[in-house]
N, C-alpha and C positions, 0 to 999 in steps of 0.2 A: 164506081166507088173509088177507083184508083185516082182519078183526076181530082175528086173532092179531097182525098187524103193529101195529095200533093199541094193543093191550094191551101189547105189548113196548115200544112207544115211550113210552107213559105211564109204565110202570114205570121205564124208563131215565131219562127226563127228570125225573121226580119224585125219583128217587134222587139225581140230579145237580143239584138246584136250586142255582145257582152263586154264585160271586163271584170277584173278582180279588184282593182284598186279604184274605187269610185270616190272622187274627191268633191268637196264643196257642195254636198247635197243639203237639201232641206232636212229638218229634224225628222220628219216622217215622209215616206214616199207612199203615194196612194196607187192602188192597182185593183183591177178586176180580173177574176179568173172565171171564164164561162166554160162549163163542162157539159157536153151533150151526152148524158148518161144512156140514153136509149138508142144511140147510134154507134155501137162498138165497131171497131175497124180491124186493125191488124192483130192477129193472134200471136202471142209470145210463146214460142215452143219451150217445152221442158228442158231441152238441150242448151238453152240460151247461154248460160254463164258457166265458166270453168276456171281452171287454174293452169298456170304455166310458170315453170322456172327451169333452170339448168344448173350445172355445176359452176356457179359463179357466187362470189361473196361467201364461200363456204356454206352453200345452201344444203349440200348433202353431207360431205365429210366436214364435221364441225357444226352441223345443223340438223336437218331432218333425219339423217341416218344416225342412230343412237350411239354408235361406237364412240368411245371417249378417248382412245389412244390415237394420237397423231403420228403418222409414219410407222404404222404397226409392222410393216414388212421391210423397213430400213432401206427403201428404194427412193425416198424423196430427194436425197442428195447422194451422188455417186462416191463422194470423197469422205463424208463424215455422217454419223448417225444423227441427223437433224432431229431436234426436239427431245433428244435423249442426253442424259448426263450421268457420269460415274458417281456412285455413292459409296463412300468408304466409312465404316463405323469403327469407333474406338481406336482411332489412330492406325488402323490397318492399311495395307497397301494392296492394290489390285490394278488390273489393266483392262481396258475395254476397247475393242476394235471390230470393224466390219470384216466379215469372212466370206469369201466366195467359193471356198472349197466344200465339197460334200453338202450341197444344199438339200432342203427337204424335197423339192421337185423343181421343174423348169419354171413354174409360175412364181416360186419363192427362191430366187437365185442367191439371196444374200441373207446371212444370219449375223447375229451380234454375239461375239465371243467375249466372255468374262474369264480372265485368268485370275484365280484366287490364290492368295498367299497366307491363308490361315484364319484371318479375321473375316467378319461378315462384310460383304460388298455386293453391290448390285447396280442396276440400271434404272434410272428414274425418267419417267415421261411426264412432260408438263401439260399433256392433253391439248385440247383446242382452247388455249388461253385459260387453262386451269381445269382441274377435275372437280366437278360439282359434288358437294358433300351436304347431306341433309340428315336430320334425325331418322333412324330406322331405315335408311336407304339400303336397298339390297342390290348387289352387283354380281355379275358372273364374269370371272376372269378366266381366260384360256390362253394357251401358248403351246408351241412346239418346243421341246427341249431335249438336249442330249448331253451326256457327261463325257469328259475326256481327261486324260492325264491323271487318272486315278480318283477322280471325284466320285463319291458314293452317296452323298447326302440328298436331302429334299431341296425343293425351291420354295421360297416364301413369296407370296403376292400380298401387297399391302397398299393401303391408301394413307398417305402421310401429309400432314399440314406443312406448308412452306415455312411459316414463321417460327413455330415451336418444335417442329419435327415430331409432333405428337401423332401416334398411330391411331387412325380413325377406325380401321378394320383390317384384319389380316387373316390369311389361311395358308396352309402348307400342303404341298403335294406329298405323295409317297416318294421314296428315294428314286431318283431318275436313273435311266439306263444309258448305255453307250450308243443306243440307236434312237433315231428321231421318233418321238412319241408325243401325242397331244395330251395335255393335262388341263383339267377344268376344275376350278374351285369356286366356292361361293363366299362372298364378303358381305357382312352386315354391319352397318354403323350402329352405334349405341343409341339408346333412347334420348340421352342428354347431349348428343353430339351437336355442336354449333354449326349453323348453316354457313357455308363459305365455298368459294371457288379457288381459294388460295391453297391448293393442295396438288399433290402429284401422285402418280401411280408408280410403285417401286416393285421390281422383281429382283430378289436377292438370294444369296446362298452363303454358307459359311463352311470353311474348310480349305483344302488345297486341291489344286487341279483346275479344270475348266468347265464352264457351263455355256452352252450355245443356245441361243433363243431365236425363234422365228415366229412370225404372225402372232404377235403379242396383242391381246384384245381385252377390253374391259367394257362390259355393257351394263347399264342400269336397267331398271324395269322399262319395258317398251310398251307402246300402245297395244292394248289387247293382249299383252304378254307374248307377242309373236317373236320367234327366234330370228336373230339378225334383223330386228325390227326397227321401228320408227319412234321418234321422240314424242312422248304423250302430249306435252303442252302445245307443241306446234300443230299436232294433229287436231287437237281440240279447237284451236283458233281457226284452222282451215275448215273443219266440219261446220262451224258456225257460218261459213260463207255459202253453204249448201251447193257445192260445185256439182254440176252434171257431168263434167268430163275433166280429164287432165291431159294436156298436150305434152307428149313425151317423145324423145328425151329433151326436146325444147332447145331452141336457140342455137348459138354457135357450137355448143357442145356436140351437136350432131355432126357437124362438118369436121371439126378439129382444125388445127393449123396445117396439118399435113395428112397424107393418106395413112401413115402408121398411127397417127393420133386421133383418127376419126372415132365416132361411136361405133366400135366393132362389136356388135351385140353378142356374137357367139363367144367372145372372150369375157362376157359379163353375165353369164348364166352358170348354173352348176354350183358346186361347193365353193365357198370363198377361198379355200386353199388352192383352187385351180384358176383363180382370177389374177392375172399378172398386174392389173392396174395400168394406167397410162398417163402421160403428161396431158393435162387439160389445156384449154386455150385461154385461160385467165391467170396464167403465171403461177400455177401450183398444180401438183400432181393429184390425180384422182385414184383412190384405192380401188374403185369399182366394186366395193362391198355393196354399195347401192347400185345394183345393176338392173337388168330388165325384170327379173323376178320381183325385186323390191319396188320397181315402178308399178307392177301389177298389184302387189300388196297394197301400195298406196291407194290405187284405184278401188280395190276390193274393200278396204277398211273405210273409205269415204263414200262407198256406193256410187262411184263415178265410173264412166266409161273412158277407156283410153282413146285419145286422138293420136294416132301413131304417125310420127314423121320418120321417113326412111332415108338413109344416105343415098345421094343422087349423083355421086361422081365428081363433086366439086369441094375443094378445101379452101380455108380462109387465106392461105398464101397465094391463091389464084391458080393452083394446079387443078387440072380437070382432065377428064377423058371425054371424048366425043361419042355420039351415038354410034353404035356398031358393036362388033365382037368384044372389044375391050370393056365396054360398059355392061355387057351381059352378066358378068360376074356379080355386079352390084344389084342388077335387076333380080337375079336368082336369089341373092341374099335377102332382098326385100320380100319376095314371095315366101321364103322360108320363115322370115320374121313374122309375117302376117299369120302363117300357120301356127307358129309358136304361141301367138297371142290368142287366136280365135279358132284354131283347128280342134277337132275332136281328140279326145285323150288317146285314141288308138292310131292317130296319124303320126308320122315320123317326128315332127317337132312338137306336136301336142303331147306326145308321150314324154318328151324331155321336160315340157312345162309341168306335167304331172309329177315327175321326179323332183322338180324344183319346188313343189309344194302347192301347185294350183291345178287341181284335178279338172275342174270345170273350165271350159273355154270362156273367154271374155267376149262380151258383146262389142263388136267393132263396126262402126258406121263410116268413119272417116280415115283416110290415109293421105298424108301430105308428102309430096315429092320434094325433098330437100328442105333448105331453110335460107331465106333471104338471097335467093339466086339473082336478084337484081344487082348484086355486087359483082357477078361474073360478067366481065366486059367482053368475053370471047364470043358471045352470042350462041354458046353451045346449049343453053338450057332448053330452047325450043325443041331441039332434036332429042335431048336426053329425056325431057318430060314425055315426049311421044312414045319412046321405047318403054318407059315404065308404065305409062297409061295403058298401052295396048296389052302388055303382059298381065297387069293386075286385073283389068276389066275382063280379059279372056278367062281367067281362073275365078275371079270374084266379081261378077257383074253387078252385084248389089252394092258394092262399096262406092262411096263418093270420094272422088279424087280431088285433092287440093293442090293448086299450083302456087308457087311462091312469087310469081310475077306473071304479068299477062303473056299469053302464048297464042300462037296462030296455028300450030301444027294440029292441035286437038282442042276441043272445047272442054275445059275443066268444069267440074261441078261447082267448085268454089275457087276463089283467088284470095290469098292471104295478104292482108294489108297491115302495116305496122306504123305506129305513130308515137313519137316521143317529142312532146311540145311543152312550151311553158304554159302555165295555167290559163293565161289570157287566150293563147292560141287554141288550147284544148277546148275550152268552153265555147269560144266564138265559132269553131268549126264543127260543133257537135251535130249540126244538121246537114253535114256534108253529103249524106246518102239520101236525103229526102227526094231529090229529083233524079237520082240514078235510075237508068233504064232497068226494068225488070225482065228484059228479054235476054240479057247476057248471063254469065255465071253469077251465082250468089257469092257472098263475101264472108270470109272468116277474118274477123279483126283479131289476129292472133297475138299481137303485142301492142299494148298502148299504156300510156301513163303520163300524167302531168308532172313535169320535172321541176319541183321546188321542194326543198327540204332535204337534208342529208343527216344520217343515212336513210331516214324514212320521211315520208311527205309531211309537210305542215298542213294546217287547216285549209289554207288557200288552195293548195293542190288537191286536197280531199274534196272540196266543193266543186272544183273544176272537173274532177273525175266523176262526181255524181252527175253533173250536167251531161258529160259525155255518155255515160250509161243511159241516162234518160233519152238522149238522142238516138242511141242504138236501139233501145226498146221500141221507139216510134217506128223504126225501120226493120223490125224483126222478121218481116216477110222476106227481106233481102239478106238479113244477117242472122242465120240460125245459131251461130256459135261465136263467142267472144271471150277473151281473157286478158287480164292485166299482166304486166311483166316489169321487172322481175318480182317474184313473190317473196323471197326470203333474203335476209342479210344478217350475218354475224357482225355485231356492232363494235367488236374490239378493234383497237387501232391495228391497221395492217391486214385486217381480215376481208375487207370489201374491195370490189373493183368497180362497182356501179353506184352512182350517187343516190338515186331515189328508189326505194324498195318498200314493199307493202308491210312486211312483218319483220320486226327486229328481235334480236335475242343475244344473250351471252351464254356462258356455260350453265348458269343457274336459272335464269328467268327469261321470259319472252313478253312481247307486247305487240298490240296492233296499233297501227298509225291512224290518224284521223281519216285517211282514205280507206283504210281497212274497215273502220266502223261505218263509214258512209256506204261502202259496198255491202256490208252485212245488212244494213237497214234496207237497201234496195233489193237484195236477194231474198230477204225474209218477207218482203212486202211487194213482190213483183206484180202480181195480178196475172190474169189469163189473156186479156185482150186490152188493146189500147183504146182509150176514149178520146174523142176530139176535145182539145182544150185550147181555148184562145185567151191569151194574156194581153191585157191593155194596161199601159202604165201612164199615169199622169205626167205631163211634160215637166222636166227639171231643167235648171239652168245649165247652159252649155259651159264647158271648161275650155280654157285657152291652151292650145298645144304648146309644148315647151320644145325649143330647138335642141337637137342632139348635142350633148356636151360630155366632157369627161377628160380624165388624165390620159397619159400615154404609158406604155410599158412594153416589156419583152417577156417571152416565156419559153418553156422547154417541155417536151412530151417524151419522156423516156429517152432523151437524147442529150449528149454532151455538146453544148453550144456556148459560144462567147459573143458578147456584144460590146462595142466601143464607139467612141466618137459620136455620141448621141446628142442631137440638138433639135429644138423645135422652133419653127419660125412661122410668122404670119406676114405674108408679103415681104417687105424689107425689114420688118421688125423681128428681132430674136427674142422669143419668149423664154427660152431657157437653154443653156448649154449644160448638159449633165456632167458633173464633176465625178469622174471615176478614178481619181488618183488616191483617195483615202479610205472611204468607208461607204456604207449603204444606208446611212441614217435618214436620208431623204426619200427612201423607198418604203413601200408597203408590199408585203409578200403574201401570196396565197400558195399553200403547199410548203415545200422545203425552202429553207433560207438560201440566199444567194451571197456569193463572196466576190470581193474585188481582187483581181490578180492581173498585174501588168497593164493597168489602166483599162481593164475590161471587166465586165460583170459576167459571172457564170454560176450555174446552180451548184450548190454544195453536194447534192445527191443527183448525179447525172441520170439515174434511172427513175426519177420521180416525175410527177405531173405538177408543175409549179410555174408561177409567173410573178413578176414584180411590177409595180406601177409607181410613177412619180409625176410631179407636175401639178397643175391647178385643175381641180375638177370642174371649174366653170369654163374652161377652154371649149370653144366650139369649132371654128375652122382653123386648120393649121397644117403645116407640113412637117413630117418627121424625117430626119436624116440620121442614118446610122450605118455602121459596118457590122457584119455578122459572119461567124465562122462555125462550121460544124466539125467537131473532132471525132465523133462516133455516135452510133445509135441508129434507130430505124426511121426517125422522122427528120424534119428540117427546122425551120424557124417559126416563131409566133411573135408577131408585132401587134401590140394592143393600141387601140385608140378609142376615144369616147368611153373610157373605163370608169364606171361609177363605183363599183365594188366587185367582190368576188363572184357575184351572180349576174351582173349586168355590165356588158362590155362588147366591143367589136374587136375582131383581130383579123390580120392577114395571115393565113395559114400557108406558109411557103414550104412546099415539099411535104405536105401532110399525107394522111392515109397511107402510111408505110412508104413515104417518099414517092408517091405515085402521081400526085397532082397538087395544084396550088389554087386556092379559092378564098374569098372573103367569107367570114362567118360572124353571126351576131348571137349573143347570149342574152336572154331576158329571163329573169327569175330562175337562173340556173340552167335553162335549156338552150343548147346551141343549135343553130341551123345555118347551113351555107346559103349564100345568096349571090346572084350574078353568075356569069359563066365561069366554069373551071378552066384551068390551063394545064397543059402537060409539063410545065416547068418543074424540074426537080433540083435537088441540092447535092453538090459534090462535097465530099469531105476534104478538109485540109486547106481550103482556100477562103480568103476574105471576099465577101460580097458587099458592094455598095447598094444599100436599099433606101428607097424614098417612098413615102406614103403621103399623098396629097388628099386632105380631108375637107370636104365642103358639104355641110349638112349631112344628108343621107347618102351622098355620093362619095366614092373613094376611087382614086387611081393609084396603082402601086407599080413601082419600077424596081428592076434589078439591073445594076450596071447600066443605068439610063435607058433600059429597054422596058416598054410598057408591058406588064404581065397580066395585070388584073384591072378591069374597068367595070365597076359595079355600083348599083344603087339599091339600097335596102328599102323594101316596102314598109310603109308605116304600120305600126301595131294597131290591132283592131280597137275601135272605140267601144263604149259600154253603156249598158243599162243594168240596173242592179239586180233583177230577179228573173229566174226561169221557173217554169211550171209545166207539169205534165200530169196525166191521169191514166189509170188503168182500172179494170174491174176484176174482182175475184169471184168466180162463179160459185164456189163451194160455200163461201161465207156471205155471199150477197152484199159485198162491200165495194164502195168506191174508194180507191186509194189515190190520194192527191199527193204529189211530190213537188216541193218547192225549194229552190235554192236562192238565198238572198246573199249576194256577194258584197253588198254595200255596207257602209258604216252607219246607215240609218235604218230604223225599223220600217218595215213595209206593212202598211195597214191595207188589207185586201178584203174585198167582198167576193165570196165564192158563190157562184150560181150553179146549182145542180139541175140543169134543164132536162126535162123528159123523164125524171125519176118517178118511180112509184112511191110507196110509203118510205119515209126517211126516219131512221132511228136517231133520236136527238143525242143519245149518249154514244160517243165513240172514243177514240184515243189518238193522241199525238205522240210521235217520237221525234225528239229534237237533238241535233248535234250542233253545238255552237261554241264560240270562244273568240280569241284574238287571232287575226289572220296568220301570224307566224308561229302560233302555238304548235308544239310537237310533243308527242308522247316519247318517253324514254324508259330505260331500265328503272330509273329512280322514280319516275312519275308515269307509270304505264297507263293511267286512266285520266290524265290531265284533260284530254279531249275524248269524251265518250258519250254515247246517246243517253238521254233521259226520257222517261215516259211520263206523260201527264194526261189527265182525262179531257175529253171534249164533251161539253154538256149542252151545247146550244146549236147542234147541227140542225139544219133545215134546208129548204129549197134555196134559200139565200141566207148566208150567215157571214159574220166577220171573223177574220183571223189575223193576228199580228205576228209577222215573221221577224224574229230578232235579227240584228246585224250579224253578218258572217255566219250563216246557219244553213243547215239542211233540215227540213221538216217533212215528216210523212204523216198524213192524216188518214185514218181509216173510219169511214162513215157507212153505216148500214143503209142500203138503198135498194129497193126492189126494182128490177127492170119491168117496164110496162109491156 
């Protein structure tokens, strides 16, 4: 049966060699989908689909974790109380400052001191881009407070609008004492309160003396009313995905930039006043209020199992420990963490879990050793993995161990693969596992996503993601678990660090992307077994390939750089000498603006990700000459060529990846991928380099000070056919589930043949997701692209179905197995 499955898969994916932008098609494309209902093949396990995110894009603080106060412990900035401002009422005077004397405890080393001079004054927090206000909303405010210098009054907690300073809700504590004490009050908005996020949370007092504050918190109602809980609307969106597992803690957040900033789980359990928080790896601090107990709460409330990733002795800055005695500390920590998650309540760490609110142990089947250790160039992972593997298998032989890269020292149960591709690449490689040997480790596709649409996917990316999942379903015997990443993004300006994310939100509202709805459709209509499906498409007219072309440009990635003496030539002909003596009106910028200074162009915000382009977008083959200097920052230079727009370009990344290597990269529909060999060339600060980039079609040669550094040829993008199809069978409902994606701009008129079926119910249903390719959902239009259900009334052993342009369709047809 295995050989038959592979032959069918090869025929299917070869027939469907894809793309997203199909041009010059006929008005209607004809196709036939032959489904062999009586020959079920691969079983799709209940564990198949799950969730994954990390503390990125304010996924937890400012997202899933329902806390509304940003910088509640005053540790986000050592020098000033970030996100807090002094409020003085009725012309009074007061002073606000950070205080490191007499803290609440070691985990809360800083307090905020208000010196009062008679009139009312306080500290206002702007929340995570606003405090959400709705009619009848109920909030729980809490904080530690102590009085000084003779203050004897109460403290008032209030939610106040930004524009009119109108009080939405307020409550007052009892008079505070001279010793640290926790105070908790309830705030309730009025029934006629206007909905807004333009509000702030204010803690104030009136009189003379001082009031010190620490761990200032404001919670709205949480999902299932759990204390220290999760945001209800986001939980509802995730529940509709029917996740079987949650990969935690997920991604780079596990490793941290350094050993002190890794996911140190023992500092992320217990009461929140004992959690010090730490600097995350995405340029903001994590409160760690969303710690390991909250991860488990997330799993519990969604009826999902944890897939636990353990720190494996490697950090993002390249520091690591090798196998041996020094690594054993982290192996022991991993064993203790496994016990915390899955051990009985009378075990050492199971007892602590019970204290933290989870009496019953959690089912645990998978443990992952590290995250993306293919970035560790030291070669240490093989030995590190073996030490973890041996220790975990010795104590927990039933656990399945996941490696984050291929290893030789031991045979892992699974290997974690990650894919971030443009939609064309995503869909065209969806059958990549069809011919994979079944004798090696199985595969956890632990991070994947089509990269198009910011901050959330557009419809094109959603359709590519659907095809990808359909491909993984076909190979579910090899792939027992998979999850999209990243899951969440706060869409406010400055809140996100990753371009394409599944679910978006601000302080008030949330929305699913087209990809989210595509995955809901697939998860809610998965089926139990794969049915053989053969797609045949009538021939269409071939399209003519277009030669690579585009303008030129320069860029910066969190680095202070300058460029000057830029010229573009073609043979002996000068195409353009870029005039940098006056202004940048001839440039188009992506990201921050650039300025002209001393006949050189430089980014106005050196810590941004930005680039500018100039020249003729019809240019094909040319040579770019320029000088470049780095003044500071972690990276080097970016020289663009064949730049069509902000999502489609090539660049020479000189001293990229933390100034560790140099390589050519290509971006298509927003997804970048390196090509050609990398070089160990790096960039020194403070000196001018003469750079030259010679472009000829897909081939590029790049020189620094006349030395050839990069010689690379980009592979052509995949060509396409407009439609993909697959089928599964649902045993309980006795239904054939047909899934079809039409990428093209023309309707596909298909004949569906249900061969080998018993009695077929003529009435079924169709669920359709469609729109324009670039359509995105937003806070203002959350359902612009959303599925619609319609009846099927003519199902039979052979019946017609028209699949609209740019669509995902799921058909459910009752059919008995013979």
